[in-house]
Every structure is written in C-alpha cells, then in structure tokens.
C-alpha positions as CSV (number, residue, x, y, z in Angstrom):
1,M,-10.9,8.2,-17.3
2,I,-7.9,9.5,-18.2
3,D,-9.5,12.7,-17.4
4,I,-10.4,12.1,-14.1
5,I,-7.2,10.9,-13.0
6,K,-5.8,14.1,-14.7
7,S,-8.3,15.8,-12.5
8,E,-6.9,14.5,-9.5
9,F,-3.2,15.3,-9.9
10,Q,-4.7,18.6,-10.4
11,K,-6.3,18.7,-7.3
12,S,-3.6,17.2,-5.6
13,K,-2.1,20.5,-6.3
14,R,-3.3,22.4,-3.5
15,T,-2.5,19.2,-0.9
16,S,0.6,17.8,0.5
17,I,-0.4,14.5,-1.3
18,N,2.5,15.1,-4.2
19,K,5.4,16.5,-0.7
20,F,4.0,12.7,1.0
21,I,4.8,10.5,-1.6
22,I,8.3,11.1,-1.5
23,I,8.7,11.9,2.1
24,T,7.6,8.9,3.4
25,P,9.9,6.3,1.6
26,L,13.4,8.4,2.4
27,L,12.0,8.7,5.9
28,A,11.9,4.9,5.6
29,L,15.3,4.8,4.5
30,L,16.6,6.8,6.7
31,F,15.1,5.3,10.2
32,S,16.9,2.2,8.7
33,F,20.0,3.8,7.3
34,S,20.1,5.8,11.3
35,W,19.5,2.7,13.6
36,G,21.7,0.0,11.2
37,G,19.3,-1.7,10.0
38,G,20.3,-1.7,6.4
39,Q,18.9,-2.8,3.1
40,N,16.4,-5.7,5.4
41,G,15.8,-3.3,7.9
42,A,14.4,-0.6,5.4
43,Y,12.2,-3.4,3.7
44,N,11.0,-4.1,7.2
45,W,9.9,-0.4,8.3
46,W,8.3,-0.3,4.8
47,Y,5.9,-2.9,4.7
48,T,5.4,-3.2,7.7
49,M,4.2,0.5,8.7
50,F,5.1,3.1,6.2
51,L,3.3,2.1,3.4
52,P,0.2,1.0,4.8
53,G,0.1,4.5,7.0
54,M,0.8,6.4,4.2
55,L,-1.2,4.9,1.5
56,A,-4.0,5.1,4.0
57,I,-3.6,8.8,4.6
58,I,-3.4,9.8,0.9
59,S,-6.7,7.9,0.4
60,S,-8.3,9.4,2.8
61,Q,-7.0,13.1,2.0
62,V,-8.2,12.1,-1.4
63,I,-11.4,11.5,-0.8
64,T,-11.8,14.0,2.5
65,A,-11.6,16.9,0.1
66,E,-14.8,15.2,-1.4
67,K,-17.3,14.6,1.9
68,K,-16.2,18.1,3.1
69,I,-18.4,19.6,0.3
70,G,-20.8,17.0,0.7
71,Y,-19.9,15.6,-2.7
72,K,-21.0,18.6,-5.4
73,G,-17.8,18.5,-6.7
74,I,-18.2,15.1,-8.3
75,L,-21.5,14.5,-7.9
76,L,-23.4,17.3,-9.8
77,Y,-22.0,16.6,-13.0
78,P,-22.9,14.3,-15.6
79,I,-19.9,11.7,-15.0
80,D,-20.6,8.6,-14.0
81,K,-20.3,8.0,-10.7
82,K,-18.3,4.6,-11.4
83,D,-16.1,6.0,-13.5
84,I,-15.3,8.8,-10.5
85,W,-14.6,6.3,-8.1
86,L,-12.4,3.6,-10.3
87,G,-10.5,7.0,-11.2
88,K,-9.7,7.2,-7.7
89,I,-8.8,3.9,-7.1
90,A,-6.4,4.3,-10.7
91,Y,-5.3,7.7,-9.6
92,I,-3.4,6.5,-5.7
93,S,-2.8,3.2,-7.7
94,I,0.0,5.8,-10.0
95,L,1.1,7.5,-6.6
96,I,2.3,3.9,-4.7
97,I,3.7,2.9,-8.3
98,I,5.9,6.3,-7.4
99,T,6.7,6.0,-4.0
100,S,7.5,2.4,-4.4
101,L,10.0,3.0,-7.3
102,I,11.4,6.1,-4.8
103,F,11.4,2.9,-2.2
104,M,13.4,0.6,-4.3
105,M,15.9,3.7,-5.8
106,G,16.8,4.4,-2.0
107,I,17.3,0.7,-1.2
108,I,19.6,0.2,-4.4
109,I,21.8,3.3,-3.3
110,I,22.2,1.7,0.5
111,G,23.7,-1.3,-0.7
112,F,26.7,1.0,-2.2
113,V,26.7,3.2,1.1
114,D,26.1,-0.2,3.3
115,K,26.4,-4.1,2.9
116,P,24.3,-4.9,0.0
117,V,22.3,-7.9,1.2
118,I,19.2,-7.5,-1.2
119,P,20.3,-8.0,-5.0
120,L,18.8,-6.0,-7.6
121,K,16.7,-8.7,-8.9
122,A,14.9,-9.2,-5.5
123,N,14.5,-5.1,-4.6
124,I,12.9,-5.3,-8.3
125,L,10.3,-7.9,-7.7
126,A,9.7,-6.9,-3.8
127,T,8.6,-3.5,-5.0
128,I,6.5,-4.8,-8.2
129,I,4.4,-7.9,-5.2
130,L,4.7,-5.0,-2.9
131,I,2.6,-2.7,-5.2
132,I,0.1,-5.7,-6.4
133,T,-0.7,-6.9,-2.9
134,F,-1.6,-3.7,-1.9
135,L,-3.7,-2.3,-3.6
136,F,-6.8,-3.8,-2.3
137,Q,-6.0,-1.6,0.6
138,I,-6.6,1.9,-1.8
139,P,-11.0,1.1,-2.2
140,M,-10.8,0.1,1.6
141,S,-9.4,2.8,2.7
142,L,-11.8,5.4,0.4
143,F,-14.5,3.6,1.6
144,L,-13.2,3.7,5.4
145,T,-12.9,7.3,4.9
146,A,-16.2,8.3,3.1
147,K,-18.2,6.3,5.9
148,F,-16.2,7.1,9.0
149,N,-13.1,9.6,9.1
150,M,-9.0,9.7,8.5
151,F,-8.6,8.4,12.2
152,V,-10.5,5.3,11.6
153,T,-9.1,4.3,8.1
154,V,-5.1,4.9,9.6
155,L,-5.8,2.8,12.4
156,F,-7.8,0.2,10.5
157,N,-4.6,-0.5,7.8
158,I,-1.9,-0.5,10.2
159,G,-3.7,-2.3,13.2
160,M,-4.4,-5.5,10.7
161,T,-0.5,-4.9,9.1
162,I,0.8,-4.7,12.6
163,F,-2.0,-7.8,13.4
164,G,-1.0,-10.0,9.6
165,V,3.2,-9.8,11.2
166,V,2.3,-10.8,14.4
167,S,0.1,-13.5,13.3
168,F,2.9,-14.5,10.9
169,G,4.2,-18.3,12.5
170,I,1.6,-19.0,15.1
171,N,-1.7,-20.5,14.5
172,S,-3.8,-17.8,13.5
173,F,-6.5,-17.2,11.0
174,L,-5.3,-13.6,9.9
175,K,-1.9,-15.2,8.9
176,F,-4.2,-16.1,5.6
177,S,-5.6,-12.6,5.7
178,P,-4.5,-10.1,2.8
179,Y,-2.8,-8.6,5.6
180,G,-1.2,-11.2,6.5
181,I,-0.2,-12.8,2.8
182,I,2.0,-9.4,2.5
183,S,4.2,-10.3,5.3
184,S,4.5,-14.2,3.8
185,L,5.9,-13.1,0.5
186,M,8.9,-11.0,1.6
187,C,10.2,-14.4,3.1
188,P,10.9,-16.0,-0.4
189,I,11.8,-13.0,-2.6
190,L,14.0,-10.9,-0.3
191,K,15.2,-14.0,2.5
192,I,13.8,-11.7,5.7
193,L,11.5,-12.3,8.1
194,P,8.5,-9.5,9.1
195,N,10.7,-8.7,11.8
196,G,13.8,-8.3,9.5
197,L,15.8,-10.5,10.5
198,S,17.1,-13.4,7.5
199,V,15.2,-15.9,7.1
200,P,17.4,-19.1,8.6
201,E,19.0,-21.4,5.8
202,N,17.0,-24.5,4.5
203,S,13.6,-23.0,6.2
204,P,10.2,-23.9,4.1
205,L,9.9,-20.3,4.3
206,L,12.2,-19.5,1.1
207,K,10.8,-22.0,-1.7
208,G,8.6,-19.7,-3.0
209,D,6.1,-21.8,-4.2
210,T,3.2,-20.0,-3.1
211,I,4.2,-16.9,-4.6
212,I,1.8,-16.7,-7.4
213,R,-1.2,-18.4,-5.6
214,D,-1.0,-15.6,-2.8
215,T,-0.3,-12.6,-5.3
216,T,-3.1,-14.1,-6.5
217,I,-5.8,-13.7,-3.7
218,N,-4.6,-10.5,-2.8
219,I,-5.5,-8.9,-6.3
220,I,-8.7,-11.3,-6.7
221,T,-9.6,-9.7,-2.7
222,F,-8.4,-6.1,-4.4
223,L,-11.0,-6.7,-7.2
224,I,-13.9,-8.1,-4.6
225,I,-13.2,-4.7,-2.6
226,T,-13.4,-2.4,-5.7
227,I,-16.5,-3.8,-7.3
228,L,-18.2,-3.6,-4.1
229,T,-17.3,-0.4,-3.1
230,T,-18.0,1.1,-6.6
231,I,-21.5,-0.8,-6.2
232,W,-22.3,1.5,-3.1
233,F,-20.7,4.4,-4.5
234,K,-22.8,4.3,-7.5
235,K,-25.9,4.8,-5.1
236,K,-24.4,7.8,-3.1
237,E,-25.9,11.1,-3.3
238,V,-24.9,14.7,-2.9
239,N,-25.0,15.6,0.8
C-alpha cells in the first residue's frame, strides 16, 4: 500500500495536482480577503465551492491518467486491484489533509490582518471535521470519472454541494444527505451559516449535539462507497 501511495506521488510530479492543492486554498482566502469576507467568508467559499471542486478535479486527474491508457499501467502488474484502488483513495486523502492545513494556516493569518472571529480551537476542529466528512467524495469522484469523465464528476460534486447548502433550513431530504451534513456541521463549530452569516444567538444550531452523529454518518458513507467501488474495480479488466 505504501509503495502504491509513493507511486502516486511520483506520477503527480508530471501533473498540475501538486500546484493545485496549494493554489486552491490560497484562492479561497484571496477571494474572501478581497471582498471583505474575513475568516467567515473564507470558510464559506472553502467548503461550499473550492474544496468540493478541487477534490473532484484531482480525483478525476488521478484516474483519468490511468483511463487514457486503458489501465494498462496498473492492471497488467501482479498487484491486487483492491490495493491499487485503496492506494489511490489514501493518496488523495493525504492531498486533502495537506491542502486543508494550508487553508487552516491561511485562516490564522487572516485573523492577524483582519478582525479575528474564528478561535484557533474552532479552526482546528473545523479542519478535522471537513477532512473527515469530505472523504466519501473521493471514491465517489474516482468512480464517476472512471465511468464517465471529469466534467460529469465536477458537475455532480459541486451540484450536490450546492443543493446541500440550498436545502439547509428547509424541509428537504437533501439536508440529511452527506453533502448537506457538511454545511450543517459548520454551524455549531464555526458559528456561521452556509451563507457566511453568523448563527443568531440562542439558535438551536449552536448546540452541536449532532456533531458526533453526523460525522459518523459521513464516515459510514465513506466506508460503504469505498467497499462498493473497490468491489467494482476488482472486476475491471484492461481496455
């Protein structure tokens, strides 16, 4: 598994992935800082647009490189297909951790040059929760790209994220989806609504009594999608 992850890092040297995971969080921070959104605005841009978009793109790039050559570069070698698929998921997970840490540090810097509204503890917790709750999108994005293409993957990921945000606060089943859960979790942690505004005082959204439950739901979703897509990939043949 470690060798597979190392191999993915070696392959990424010939792509824009490494630059992308650095540039994307910086763009989210720049957008917010330029438009006066501060720390709240930066987080709003990050988890509703930049992070899901970036995750879909880098996942697509990882599998598209194999897809272009009919998966000959991985399936012809005596390596368990399960390990190959899980190795790609682990590799992208590491990238998400790296880019999230860059964003977290950027939030701290914004707090020094602008009005600090997000405590360090909340910043760290939000980063951890976002990493965990976004994991399910990795195997999903890999699968969608393998079956279709990058355009479908990015459109689906951002579209579902937007629907999850829009459904917040209304009677829609989408707010209970893994995509909707991400937005709701930021209310008790960061004290901000999906639209970037502060959660009103005494709002039940500040209680945070569902953080563990909702995070667990997304972890289970990640495990289920990972298992199902791994089974699918194990049956895949060289094109």
